[in-house]
C-alpha positions in Angstrom: -42.6 -38.2 15.5 -41.8 -34.9 15.3 -44.9 -32.2 16.1 -44.3 -29.0 13.9 -45.9 -25.7 15.5 -47.6 -23.3 13.2 -48.8 -20.0 13.2 -51.7 -20.5 10.9 -52.3 -16.9 9.7 -48.3 -16.4 9.2 -46.7 -19.6 8.1 -48.2 -21.9 5.1 -48.6 -25.6 5.1 -45.3 -27.1 3.8 -46.8 -28.2 0.6 -48.5 -25.2 -0.4 -45.2 -23.4 -0.3 -43.6 -25.7 -2.6 -46.6 -25.9 -4.8 -46.3 -21.9 -5.3 -42.6 -22.1 -5.3 -43.4 -22.5 -9.1 -40.5 -25.3 -9.6 -40.9 -28.9 -10.8 -39.2 -29.8 -7.7 -40.7 -27.3 -5.1 -38.9 -24.9 -2.7 -35.8 -26.7 -1.2 -35.0 -23.8 0.6 -38.5 -22.1 1.7 -37.7 -19.1 3.0 -38.7 -15.8 1.9 -37.4 -12.4 3.3 -39.4 -8.8 2.8 -37.8 -5.7 1.8 -34.8 -5.1 3.7 -35.6 -3.1 7.2 -34.0 0.2 7.2 -35.3 1.9 9.9 -32.4 1.3 12.3 -30.1 2.9 10.0 -30.8 6.8 10.4 -30.7 6.6 14.3 -26.9 4.9 13.7 -26.0 7.2 11.6 -27.3 10.1 13.3 -25.6 8.8 16.9 -22.3 8.3 15.1 -22.0 11.7 13.5 -23.1 13.4 17.1 -20.7 11.2 18.7 -17.6 12.3 16.4 -18.8 16.2 16.7 -19.5 16.4 20.7 -16.3 15.0 22.0 -14.6 17.9 22.0 -18.0 20.2 22.1 -18.1 22.7 25.3 -20.6 21.3 28.0 -23.2 24.1 27.2 -23.5 22.6 23.8 -24.0 19.0 24.8 -26.6 19.8 27.6 -28.5 22.4 24.9 -28.6 19.4 22.3 -29.7 16.7 24.8 -32.3 19.3 26.1 -33.6 19.9 22.3 -33.5 16.4 21.4 -35.6 15.2 24.6 -38.1 18.0 24.0 -38.9 17.3 20.3 -38.7 13.7 20.5 -41.4 14.2 23.3 -43.5 16.6 21.4 -43.7 14.1 18.2 -44.4 11.0 20.2 -47.4 13.2 22.1 -48.4 13.9 18.5 -48.6 10.7 17.3 -50.5 9.2 20.3 -53.0 11.7 19.9 -53.7 11.9 16.5 -53.1 8.4 15.0 -54.6 6.1 18.2 -53.4 2.5 17.8 -51.3 3.0 14.7 -53.4 1.2 12.0 -53.7 2.0 8.2 -55.4 5.2 7.7 -57.8 5.3 4.7 -59.2 2.4 2.7 -57.3 -0.4 1.3 -55.8 -3.4 1.6 -54.3 -4.0 4.9 -51.1 -5.8 3.3 -48.6 -5.8 0.4 -46.8 -8.3 -1.1 -43.7 -9.6 1.0 -44.7 -12.1 3.8 -46.9 -15.8 3.9 -50.4 -15.0 5.0 -53.8 -17.0 4.8 -56.8 -14.9 3.8 -59.4 -15.3 6.4 -62.5 -17.4 5.9 -60.9 -19.1 2.8 -59.8 -22.3 4.6 -57.1 -24.1 2.4 -57.1 -21.5 -0.5 -53.8 -21.0 -2.3 -51.2 -18.9 0.1 -50.0 -15.2 -0.6 -47.3 -13.3 -0.3 -47.8 -10.2 1.5 -46.2 -7.8 3.8 -47.8 -5.5 6.3 -48.3 -1.9 5.0 -46.7 0.3 7.4 -48.8 2.7 9.4 -48.7 6.4 8.0 -47.4 7.6 12.0 -44.2 6.1 10.9 -42.2 9.0 10.1 -42.6 10.5 13.9 -41.6 7.4 15.3 -38.5 7.3 13.1 -38.0 11.0 13.7 -38.1 10.4 17.5 -35.9 7.4 17.3 -33.1 9.6 15.5 -33.6 12.4 17.9 -33.7 10.0 21.6 -30.1 8.3 19.8 -28.6 11.8 19.2 -29.3 12.6 22.8 -27.9 9.5 24.0 -24.9 10.1 21.7 -24.6 13.2 23.1 -24.3 12.6 26.6 -21.9 9.7 26.0 -20.0 11.9 24.2 -20.1 14.6 26.5 -18.9 12.1 29.4 -16.1 10.9 27.8 -14.7 14.2 26.5 -15.1 15.4 30.0 -12.6 13.2 30.9 -9.7 14.6 29.0 -10.6 18.1 30.5 -11.4 17.2 34.4 -8.8 16.9 37.1 -5.2 18.3 37.3 -3.4 16.6 34.7 -4.4 18.9 31.9 -3.3 21.7 33.3 0.1 20.2 34.9 0.5 19.5 31.2 0.2 23.1 30.2 3.1 23.7 32.7 5.3 21.0 31.7 5.6 19.9 35.1 7.1 17.1 36.6 5.0 15.1 38.6 5.1 11.6 40.3 2.1 9.4 38.9 0.4 6.3 39.7 -0.7 5.0 36.3 -3.0 1.8 34.8 -1.8 0.7 31.6 -4.3 0.4 28.8 -2.6 -1.2 25.9 0.3 -3.3 24.5 3.7 -1.2 24.5 5.1 -0.3 21.0 8.1 1.5 19.8 7.7 4.4 17.3 9.2 3.8 14.0 12.8 5.0 13.3 13.2 8.0 11.7 15.7 9.9 9.8 16.6 13.4 11.3 19.7 14.7 9.6 22.7 12.4 9.7 21.4 10.0 12.4 18.3 8.3 13.6 16.0 9.9 16.1 16.0 7.9 19.3 13.6 5.4 19.8 10.8 5.4 22.5 8.3 3.2 24.0 4.7 4.2 23.7 2.0 3.0 26.0 -1.6 4.2 26.4 -2.3 4.6 30.0 -4.8 6.1 32.6 -3.3 8.4 35.2 -5.2 7.4 38.4 -3.1 9.1 41.2 -0.9 11.9 40.5 1.5 14.0 42.8 3.2 17.4 42.1 6.5 18.3 43.2 5.3 20.8 46.3 3.4 17.3 47.2 -0.5 18.0 46.1 -1.8 14.4 45.4 -5.2 14.1 43.6 -6.9 10.9 42.8 -8.2 10.9 39.0 -8.7 8.9 35.8 -7.2 10.5 32.8 -6.0 8.8 29.5 -2.4 9.8 28.5 0.3 8.8 26.2 3.2 7.4 28.1 6.2 8.1 25.9 9.9 6.2 27.7 13.2 6.3 26.4 13.8 2.6 25.4 17.5 2.7 25.2 20.4 5.1 25.8 21.1 5.0 22.1 19.1 4.7 18.7 19.1 2.0 16.6 20.1 1.0 13.3 18.3 3.1 10.6 15.2 1.7 8.5 14.7 -1.5 10.7 15.4 -1.2 14.6 14.5 -4.6 14.9 16.9 -6.5 13.1 14.2 -9.4 12.4 11.3 -7.4 13.8 9.5 -4.3 13.2 9.0 -0.9 14.8 5.5 -0.1 15.7 5.2 2.6 13.1 3.0 4.3 15.8 4.7 7.8 14.7 7.7 9.8 15.7 9.0 11.9 18.6 9.2 15.5 18.1 11.8 17.9 19.4 9.0 19.4 22.3 8.8 15.8 23.2 5.1 15.0 21.7 4.6 12.1 19.9 2.8 12.4 16.1 1.1 9.3 15.9 0.5 7.9 12.3 -2.1 5.5 11.6 -2.6 2.3 9.6 -5.1 1.6 7.0 -7.4 0.1 10.0 -7.4 3.8 11.4 -5.4 2.6 14.6 -2.0 3.3 15.7 0.5 0.8 13.9 0.6 -2.5 15.7 3.1 -3.2 18.6 7.0 -3.1 18.6 9.6 -6.0 18.6 8.8 -8.8 20.5 12.4 -10.8 19.3 15.8 -9.5 18.2 15.2 -5.8 18.9 18.5 -3.5 19.3 16.3 -0.3 19.5 14.6 -1.5 22.9 18.1 -2.5 24.6 20.1 -0.2 26.9 23.6 0.1 26.9 24.3 -3.4 28.8 22.4 -5.2 26.2 19.3 -6.2 27.6 15.7 -5.7 26.3 13.5 -2.9 27.7 11.8 -4.1 30.3 9.0 -1.7 29.5 8.0 -4.0 26.6 7.2 -6.6 28.5 4.0 -4.8 30.4 0.5 -6.1 30.1 -2.9 -3.9 30.0 -4.2 -3.7 33.5 -0.6 -3.1 35.0 -0.5 -0.3 37.4 2.7 1.9 38.0 4.3 4.3 39.7 6.6 6.6 37.5 8.4 10.0 38.1 8.0 11.7 34.7 7.1 15.1 32.9 3.7 16.1 31.6 3.1 17.7 28.3 0.3 18.8 26.1 -0.9 16.4 23.1 0.0 16.9 19.7 -3.1 17.5 18.4 -6.7 18.7 19.6 -9.0 16.0 19.2 -7.4 12.6 20.3 -8.0 10.8 23.0 -5.4 11.7 25.3 -4.9 14.5 27.8 -1.2 14.3 27.9 1.9 13.0 27.2 3.7 11.6 30.3 7.3 11.6 28.9 9.3 8.9 31.2 13.3 9.4 30.9 14.3 6.4 32.9 14.4 3.3 30.8 15.0 1.1 33.9 11.9 -1.3 34.9 9.3 0.9 36.4 8.0 0.1 40.0 5.0 -2.1 39.5 2.2 -1.3 42.4 -0.4 -3.3 40.8 -0.1 -6.8 38.9 -2.2 -7.3 35.8 -6.2 -9.0 35.8 -6.4 -12.5 35.5 -7.7 -12.3 31.8 -4.5 -10.3 30.9 -2.0 -12.7 32.4 -3.8 -15.5 30.6 -3.7 -13.5 27.3 -0.5 -12.9 27.7 1.1 -16.7 28.4 -1.2 -17.6 25.2 0.2 -15.2 23.1 3.7 -15.5 24.2 3.0 -19.3 23.7 2.2 -18.8 19.8 5.3 -16.6 19.5 7.3 -19.6 21.2 5.7 -22.2 18.6 6.3 -19.9 15.6 10.2 -19.3 16.7 11.8 -21.7 14.3 9.6 -20.8 11.3 11.1 -19.2 8.3 11.3 -15.5 8.5 7.7 -14.1 7.2 5.8 -17.3 8.5 7.2 -16.4 12.0 6.1 -12.5 11.6 2.8 -13.1 10.1 1.2 -15.9 12.4 0.8 -14.5 15.4 -0.7 -11.5 13.3 -3.3 -13.4 11.6 -4.3 -15.2 14.8 -4.5 -12.6 17.3 -2.9 -9.4 15.8 0.3 -9.4 17.1 2.5 -8.0 14.6 5.4 -7.2 16.7 7.9 -9.3 14.5 6.8 -7.6 11.0 9.3 -6.1 9.3 9.1 -2.6 7.9 9.2 -3.7 4.3 6.9 -6.9 4.7 4.6 -4.3 6.4 5.2 -1.8 3.3 4.1 -4.5 1.0 0.9 -5.4 2.8 0.1 -1.6 2.7 0.8 -1.6 -0.8 -1.6 -4.4 -1.9 -4.3 -3.1 1.0 -3.8 -6.6 2.6 -3.1 -4.6 5.8 -6.4 -5.8 6.9 -5.3 -9.2 7.4 -2.9 -8.4 10.0 -4.9 -6.1 12.8 -7.9 -8.0 14.7 -10.8 -7.7 12.9 -14.3 -9.6 12.9 -12.9 -12.1 10.0 -10.8 -13.6 12.6 -13.6 -14.7 14.4 -15.9 -15.3 11.5 -13.4 -18.0 10.5 -13.2 -19.9 13.2 -17.1 -19.9 13.5 -17.2 -20.8 10.4 -15.5 -23.7 11.2 -18.1 -24.4 13.7 -21.1 -24.1 12.1 -20.5 -25.2 8.7 -21.0 -22.7 4.9 -22.9 -19.8 4.9 -26.9 -20.6 5.0 -26.9 -23.9 6.2 -26.7 -23.3 10.0 -30.2 -23.4 10.7 -31.1 -26.7 7.9 -30.8 -30.4 8.7 -27.9 -30.4 5.9 -26.0 -27.6 8.2 -22.4 -28.6 8.0 -19.4 -28.0 10.3 -18.3 -29.4 13.3 -21.2 -29.2 15.4 -23.4 -31.4 13.5 -20.7 -33.9 13.1 -20.2 -34.3 17.1 -23.8 -34.0 17.3 -24.2 -30.6 19.0 -27.4 -29.1 18.9 -28.4 -25.7 17.9 -28.8 -23.9 21.1 -25.8 -25.5 22.2 -23.7 -24.8 19.2 -25.0 -21.4 20.0 -23.3 -21.1 23.3 -20.2 -22.4 22.2 -20.4 -19.7 19.5 -20.4 -17.5 22.4 -17.9 -18.7 24.5 -15.4 -18.7 21.5 -16.1 -14.7 20.8 -15.5 -14.3 24.6 -12.3 -16.2 24.2 -11.4 -14.3 21.1 -12.0 -10.6 23.4 -10.1 -12.1 25.9 -6.8 -13.4 23.9 -6.7 -10.4 21.8 -7.2 -7.8 24.3 -10.5 -6.1 25.2 -9.9 -3.1 24.1 -12.1 -1.0 21.7 -10.7 -2.3 18.5 -11.2 -5.9 19.7 -14.6 -5.3 20.6 -15.4 -4.0 17.3 -13.9 -6.7 16.0 -16.1 -9.0 17.7 -19.4 -6.7 17.1 -18.4 -7.0 13.2 -17.8 -10.8 13.5 -21.0 -11.4 15.3 -23.1 -9.8 12.4 -21.1 -11.8 10.1 -21.5 -15.2 12.2 -25.5 -14.2 12.1 -25.3 -14.1 8.3 -23.6 -17.5 8.7 -26.3 -18.8 10.9 -29.7 -17.6 9.2 -28.2 -17.3 5.7 -30.5 -14.0 5.5 -28.0 -11.0 4.5 -30.9 -8.7 4.3 -32.2 -9.0 7.7 -28.4 -8.4 8.5 -28.6 -4.6 7.7 -30.8 -3.9 11.2 -28.0 -5.9 13.3 -25.2 -4.4 11.2 -27.2 -0.8 12.3 -27.6 -2.0 16.2 -23.9 -3.0 16.4 -22.8 0.3 15.2 -25.5 2.3 17.7 -24.2 0.5 20.6 -20.4 0.5 20.0 -20.6 4.1 19.5 -22.8 4.6 22.8 -20.4 2.5 24.4 -16.8 4.3 23.0 -17.7 7.0 21.3 -14.1 7.6 20.3 -14.7 5.2 17.6 -16.8 7.7 15.9 -13.5 9.2 14.9 -11.4 6.0 14.3 -10.8 5.2 10.8 -10.5 1.5 11.6 -14.4 1.5 13.0 -15.4 3.2 9.6 -13.7 0.9 7.6 -14.8 -2.5 9.5 -18.3 -0.9 9.1 -17.8 -0.4 5.2 -16.3 -3.7 4.9 -19.1 -5.4 6.4 -21.9 -3.6 4.7 -20.5 -4.3 1.4 -20.2 -8.2 2.5 -23.8 -7.9 3.3 -25.3 -5.7 0.4 -23.2 -5.2 -2.7 -21.1 -8.7 -2.6 -24.2 -11.2 -2.8 -25.7 -8.9 -6.0 -22.0 -9.2 -7.7 -21.6 -12.6 -6.7 -25.1 -13.6 -8.3 -24.2 -11.8 -11.5 -20.6 -13.6 -12.0 -22.6 -16.6 -11.5 -24.8 -15.8 -13.8 -22.3 -15.4 -16.5 -21.0 -19.0 -15.8 -18.3 -18.0 -13.1 -17.7 -20.9 -10.5 -19.7 -20.5 -7.4 -16.8 -20.5 -5.0 -14.6 -17.9 -7.3 -17.7 -15.8 -7.4 -18.2 -15.2 -4.0 -14.5 -14.7 -3.3 -14.2 -12.4 -6.3 -17.4 -10.4 -5.3 -16.4 -10.1 -1.7 -12.9 -8.7 -2.6 -14.3 -6.2 -5.0 -17.2 -5.1 -2.9 -14.9 -4.5 0.1 -12.3 -2.6 -1.9 -15.0 -0.6 -3.5 -16.0 0.8 -0.5 -13.1 1.0 1.6 -10.7 2.3 -1.0 -11.7 6.2 -0.6 -10.5 5.9 3.3 -7.6 3.8 2.8 -6.6 7.1 0.0 -7.2 9.5 2.8 -4.6 7.4 5.4 -2.0 6.4 2.4 -2.7 8.7 -0.3 -2.5 5.7 -2.4 -4.7 3.8 -5.0 -3.8 0.3 -5.4 -4.6 -1.2 -8.3 -3.6 -4.8 -7.3 -5.5 -4.8 -4.1 -8.5 -7.0 -5.4 -6.5 -9.7 -7.3 -4.0 -9.9 -4.3 -7.0 -10.1 -1.7 -8.4 -12.8 -4.0 -5.2 -14.9 -3.8 -4.4 -14.5 -0.4 -8.1 -15.3 0.7 -7.7 -19.1 0.0 -4.9 -19.4 2.7 -6.2 -17.1 5.3 -8.6 -19.6 6.4 -6.5 -22.4 6.7 -3.6 -20.4 8.1 -5.9 -18.8 10.6 -7.4 -22.1 11.9 -4.0 -23.7 12.2 -2.7 -20.7 13.9 -5.4 -20.9 16.5 -4.9 -24.4 17.1 -1.2 -24.0 17.9 -2.5 -21.2 20.0 -4.7 -23.1 22.3 -2.2 -26.1 22.4 0.9 -24.2 22.7 0.2 -24.4 26.8 -0.2 -27.7 27.1 1.7 -29.6 24.4 4.5 -27.6 23.2 5.8 -30.1 20.2 2.3 -30.3 19.4 1.9 -26.2 18.9 5.3 -26.0 16.9 4.0 -29.2 14.6 0.5 -26.9 13.7 2.6 -23.7 13.4 4.7 -25.5 10.8 1.7 -26.5 9.2 0.5 -23.0 8.8 3.7 -21.8 7.7 3.0 -22.6 4.2 -0.5 -21.0 3.6 1.4 -18.2 5.7 4.1 -17.7 3.0 1.7 -17.6 0.3 0.1 -15.0 1.7 3.7 -13.1 2.0 4.8 -14.0 -1.2 1.3 -12.2 -2.6 2.2 -9.4 -0.9 5.3 -9.1 -1.9 5.0 -9.8 -5.4 2.2 -7.4 -5.6 4.1 -4.5 -4.1 7.3 -5.5 -6.4 5.3 -4.5 -9.7 6.1 -1.3 -11.2 2.4 -0.2 -11.3 1.0 -1.9 -7.8 -0.5 1.5 -7.0 -0.9 5.3 -8.1 -0.5 8.5 -6.1 -3.7 9.9 -4.8 -4.5 12.8 -3.0 -4.7 12.1 0.7 -7.7 14.0 2.0 -11.3 13.6 2.2 -11.8 15.7 -1.5 -9.4 13.1 -2.8 -11.5 10.4 -1.2 -15.0 11.9 -2.9 -13.0 11.9 -6.1 -12.2 8.4 -5.9 -15.4 7.1 -4.7 -16.9 9.0 -8.2 -14.5 7.4 -10.3 -15.2 3.9 -8.4 -19.2 4.3 -9.5 -18.4 5.5 -13.3 -15.7 2.5 -13.5 -18.8 0.3 -12.1 -21.6 1.6 -14.4 -19.1 1.1 -17.4 -17.8 -1.9 -16.4 -21.6 -3.2 -16.4 -21.9 -2.3 -20.0 -18.6 -3.5 -20.7 -19.6 -7.3 -19.5 -22.1 -7.5 -22.6 -19.0 -6.9 -24.8 -16.6 -9.6 -24.4 -14.0 -8.7 -26.4 -14.2 -4.9 -24.9 -13.5 -6.4 -21.7 -10.5 -8.2 -23.0 -8.9 -5.1 -24.4 -9.6 -2.8 -20.7 -8.1 -6.0 -18.9 -4.8 -6.1 -20.9 -4.7 -2.2 -20.8 -4.9 -2.5 -17.0 -2.2 -5.2 -17.3 0.3 -3.0 -19.0 -0.4 -0.2 -16.6 0.1 -2.6 -13.4 3.1 -4.5 -14.9 4.7 -1.5 -17.0 7.2 -3.1 -19.6 10.6 -0.9 -19.4 10.5 -0.4 -23.2 6.3 0.7 -23.1 7.0 3.1 -20.2 10.0 4.7 -21.5 8.0 5.7 -25.0 5.2 6.9 -22.5 7.1 8.8 -20.1 10.4 9.4 -21.6 11.6 7.9 -18.1 14.6 7.0 -17.9 16.0 8.2 -20.8 17.5 6.2 -23.7 21.2 5.1 -22.9 21.3 6.5 -19.4 24.7 6.2 -17.8 24.0 7.8 -14.2 21.1 8.6 -12.1 20.1 10.7 -8.8 17.1 9.4 -7.2 15.0 11.9 -5.5 14.8 10.4 -1.9 14.9 14.1 0.0 17.6 15.0 1.9 19.7 12.3 1.3 21.8 10.3 -1.3 20.7 7.4 -3.7 22.5 7.2 -7.3 22.8 4.7 -9.9 25.9 3.9 -12.2 24.1 1.9 -15.2 26.0 -1.5 -15.8 24.1 -2.9 -18.7 20.2 -4.0 -18.9 18.6 -4.4 -15.6 22.1 -3.6 -13.8 23.6 -0.8 -11.8 25.8 -0.1 -9.2 23.9 1.9 -6.2 25.9 4.3 -4.6 24.3 5.1 -1.4 20.6 4.4 -0.2 19.1 7.4 0.9 16.9 7.7 3.9 13.8 6.3 3.3 13.7 2.4 1.5 10.3 3.2 -0.4 11.6 6.2 -1.8 14.6 4.3 -3.5 13.2 1.2 -4.4 10.6 3.2 -5.9 13.4 4.8 -8.2 15.3 2.0 -8.8 11.8 0.2 -10.2 11.2 2.8 -12.6 14.8 2.7 -13.9 14.3 -1.2 -14.2 17.4 -2.3 -11.7 17.0 -6.0 -10.9 20.6 -7.2 -10.3 22.5 -5.0 -8.4 26.7 -6.3 -8.5 27.5 -3.9 -5.7 26.3 -1.3 -3.4 28.9 1.1 -2.3 27.8 3.2 1.0 30.0 6.0 1.2 29.7 6.4 5.1 27.2 5.1 7.6 25.0 8.4 8.5 21.4 7.6 8.1 20.7 9.8 5.2 22.7 7.7 3.0 22.2 3.7 4.6 18.5 4.3 6.2 16.9 3.4 2.7 19.2 0.0 2.5 16.3 -2.3 3.0 14.7 -0.6 -0.1 18.1 -1.1 -2.5 17.9 -4.7 -1.3 14.5 -5.4 -1.7 13.5 -8.3 -4.7 16.8 -7.6 -6.3 19.7 -9.7 -6.4 22.9 -8.0 -4.7 26.3 -8.9 -5.2 28.0 -7.1 -2.2 28.2 -4.5 -0.2 31.2 -2.0 0.3 31.5 0.6 2.8 34.0 3.0 4.5 36.3 1.6 6.9 35.4 4.3 9.6 32.9 2.6 10.9 30.8 5.5 13.1 28.0 6.0 13.8 28.2 2.1 15.3 24.3 1.6 15.2 24.3 2.6 11.7 27.3 0.3 11.0 25.3 -2.6 13.0 22.2 -2.0 11.2 24.1 -2.5 7.9 25.7 -6.0 8.8 22.5 -7.2 9.9 20.9 -6.6 7.0 23.5 -8.0 5.1 23.8 -11.0 7.1 19.8 -11.6 7.1 20.4 -11.8 3.2 24.1 -13.4 3.3 25.5 -10.7 1.5 29.1 -9.9 1.8 30.8 -6.7 3.3 33.7 -5.1 2.3 35.5 -2.4 3.1 36.8 0.3 0.1 40.4 1.1 -0.2 42.3 4.0 -1.8 43.5 2.3 -5.1 41.2 0.0 -5.8 39.5 -0.4 -9.1 36.9 -2.3 -10.7 34.9 -2.8 -13.7 31.7 -4.5 -15.0 31.0 -4.2 -18.8 31.6 -0.9 -20.2 31.5 0.6 -16.4 34.9 1.0 -14.4 35.6 3.1 -11.3 38.3 4.0 -8.8 38.2 4.3 -5.2 40.4 7.7 -4.3 39.4 8.4 -1.0 39.8 7.6 1.9 43.4 7.5 2.1 45.2 4.5 4.3 47.7 6.9 5.3 48.0 7.6 8.8 48.8 11.2 8.2 45.6 11.5 5.8 43.3 9.8 8.8 39.7 11.1 8.3 38.3 13.2 11.2 34.4 12.2 11.6 32.3 9.9 9.0 31.6 12.7 6.4 35.4 13.1 5.9 35.8 9.3 5.7 33.2 9.1 3.1 34.1 6.5 -0.1 34.7 9.0 -3.2 35.0 7.4 -6.4 35.8 8.5 -10.1 33.8 6.9 -12.6 34.2 6.3 -16.1 30.9 4.9 -18.2 31.3 5.2 -22.1 33.9 7.9 -22.2 31.6 9.9 -19.6 33.9 10.7 -16.3 32.2 11.1 -13.0 33.3 12.5 -9.8 31.1 11.1 -6.8 32.4 13.1 -3.4 30.1 11.4 -0.5 29.7 13.9 2.0 33.5 15.2 2.0 34.2 18.2 3.8 36.6 21.0 3.1 39.7 19.0 5.2 39.2 15.7 3.2 38.5 17.5 -0.2 42.0 19.6 0.4 43.5 16.1 1.4 42.3 14.4 -1.3 43.9 17.4 -3.7 47.1 16.3 -2.3 47.0 12.5 -2.4 48.3 10.9 -5.1 44.9 10.7 -6.8 44.7 14.3 -7.0 45.7 14.7 -10.8 43.0 12.5 -11.5 40.4 15.1 -10.5 41.1 17.3 -13.5 38.2 18.1 -15.8 35.3 15.9 -15.0 32.0 15.8 -16.8 29.8 15.2 -14.1 30.1 16.2 -10.5 28.2 14.6 -7.6 28.5 17.7 -5.2 29.6 17.1 -1.8 27.2 16.9 1.6 23.9 18.0 -0.4 25.6 21.2 -1.8 26.2 22.7 1.6 28.1 25.6 2.3 31.4 23.8 3.3 33.3 23.0 0.1 36.9 23.7 -1.2 36.6 26.2 -4.0 40.0 24.6 -5.1 38.5 21.4 -5.8 35.6 22.8 -7.4 38.2 24.6 -9.9 40.3 21.5 -10.7 37.3 19.5 -11.1 35.5 21.9 -13.6 32.5 19.9 -14.0 30.7 20.6 -16.8 27.1 19.3 -15.0 27.0 19.6 -11.4 24.2 17.3 -9.7 22.9 17.8 -6.2 20.8 15.6 -3.9 18.8 17.5 -1.4 15.1 17.5 0.3 12.5 20.1 -0.7 12.3 22.5 2.2 15.3 21.3 4.2 16.0 22.8 7.1 20.0 22.9 6.7 19.4 25.4 3.6 21.1 23.1 1.2 22.2 23.8 -1.2 24.1 26.8 -0.2 23.8 29.8 -2.6 27.7 30.3 -2.5 28.1 26.9 -3.7 25.7 27.6 -6.4 27.4 30.3 -7.2 31.0 28.9 -7.4 30.0 26.0 -9.8 28.2 28.2 -11.9 31.3 30.2 -11.9 33.5 27.4 -13.3 30.8 27.1 -16.3 28.9 24.2 -14.6 25.0 23.3 -15.3 23.7 23.0 -11.5 20.4 20.9 -11.3 19.1 19.9 -7.8 16.7 17.2 -6.8 14.6 19.4 -4.8 13.6 21.0 -7.9 14.3 18.8 -10.8 13.3 15.5 -9.1 15.3 12.3 -10.3 18.0 13.1 -12.8 19.1 11.2 -15.1 22.8 11.5 -17.4 22.8 10.4 -21.0 25.4 10.7 -23.9 29.0 11.5 -24.1 31.2 14.8 -25.0 29.3 17.1 -27.1 26.3 14.7 -26.9 26.3 15.1 -22.8 22.4 15.7 -21.6 20.2 15.2 -18.4 16.6 14.3 -18.4 14.4 14.6 -14.9 11.6 12.7 -13.9 
């Protein structure tokens, strides 16, 4: 027999509740909620803004703000106490309003009324005082954290670029810089590690004990890796690049944090000359090291580092303190998960650790870009959703955790609610340990706890105070979160799930959308609506496929995460079982990768948008307008169908329609020069959707976008004229989602790192690599070409990669084109003397050598006498390309000179007198 304890004035008899429900069957879910409690929202927002402003404010300002806030709060509290007394409502009128169950006094078993206590007239005093106190607390916390960057000897030594011996404590996972093309080569790859300087010794022997956050920048290897993807089948961190002054410029991902750690598997960039992987990448957080390094100022003010610590020696550092037990445990678990996924397909091997614990060390730049294009990158970062999925498995679907009919593993195993709560807390703690207890993980755990509370209680309205409390506590604990895009996105996404998503889901269900589909669609749309403006600031792009891609991926994320966590837990105990679980998880993981790749490959997957807060405001305004118009359109199904069809056309962009609307590419185009910045990438039309690509440029995204606009899906041959990075680094973009027959290169295999990169990319896709030879002739359809250079004759051996460029004479439906690669004057003169020299007379189109540099042989220009000269160069490039003397020489021969830095992408069409060129 069960004894129910009730509070007579607050909880009505169950029969009365059912009678008052108005339903024939009564109220099966007899819990009512009052108005949303927003009292904690202003203090949380005020603390957030204060922390963001006070991190780098002078101490005087911080102290003044604290004193003013404390005095004002004290005055308000004293005024309230003296003027209102006990705080009861003043004046006549009822003491309650609709909102809570009460029993009118003296009426016995009279019908129950819904009432809500009237707020005291003194509430503004209390609220304002609370805001002021939170502002004071945030100012104190931010002031202390900001002072950490300014105190001690490290900032002064950094301004002097001093060389010191320092004892540092690692505070983050090591990660690699993103590969970056610098001229014709790749910038050296470095390992980035966040750390605290605990002890510093200057050159003259002065020793100081401190605790100053720095960014360690370590030379990973003696030479840079292959362009575009330094990892082979791994990815670089994308955490920025190294500037000439040795200060890193740290790029952010859509979560606002530095992009995830560098490679953990085959990583040529992190290997030294003897082939061994950089030992710096094996370090765990909390490890203490002694290093000799050079200090330099941070690149930008307002970051959470006081200086950059540049370490030139890539050898194993001196370890003076082992990592903590928690970090060693986390390292073993993460390593076990990576081992369990080693035998999976490439996408699953890369994605599964990211979905489970945020370990994106194997994500290739290509896959990373696909996830960013579709706004799926949040699935690869440690977030509250990871924790929520596991806890939902324990407690069951939303709203049932406190009911007799609750589901999940806990009730099936006979676990009580109290024990279930303890297990949930233990899982949360384990999540923090495995995913690293850094601020981003703590943020995820806090937001996940809020979502867990929503699952456990089913009371979403009451979760707003919980979210505000989480924001307030996190900002006070780590004020740097106030400037974190990731923190902002987490709060916005959680708020969207608690406020907009339930309303939109109910609206969809009223229009006969199935409940599960309605909830998923509403959650994806609500999160996208609130987060898109912030994502636009980070990426300067708005995804048009984010909602459908997130909706399609949502159904696979939960099983992949659950199976992945199971593999993580079993790997230390039974690796065969872990491998089996990882294999099962590879199916939903592969589905997520396919969704991302398919969505990103669509021509209209996204549109460029101003990457500023003004652009964010414009996008927010546009979102509001779309929502308001959408509400009206829902009443008119035919208009909804028309708008859906128009959106589909924008995203798919059928080539015939695109050509009519934009005029690009022009009908009958024969040759196109892509705008890829300071580099070369050209396309020879070889039939519908088919083209021969000559060079790939420095950026995979730019060349991929160009090929998509041209409608190229099949490439019988890719010709790489030579191995400089500005011609080959974009090769992954050329190969992305296209059928490629072969890759042809020059026989001069330097630089060796770029050669290795090209061969890895080809081998990964099983594409044969051949060498071009002078005299070789090929044909596909109406397109034919002949290789003129390099010459196999020993006396004409090229001197360096530029002079070894593959030179092509192309014929396309009566059009003659000469593509010179980066030939310099010695090779140009040798080409004129070679047996191929007579073929150079009178061409229609000349692809000017070496981006129009001043190093040209004017006799070759005179012999070629092109009608049209095209130059590929980057806007404001530091080399002065194209040289005025080269442009003048070309025009002196009667050529029309066009350049991509001013005219954009160029396409040539027609022949003879009908020869014409169009710009994108």
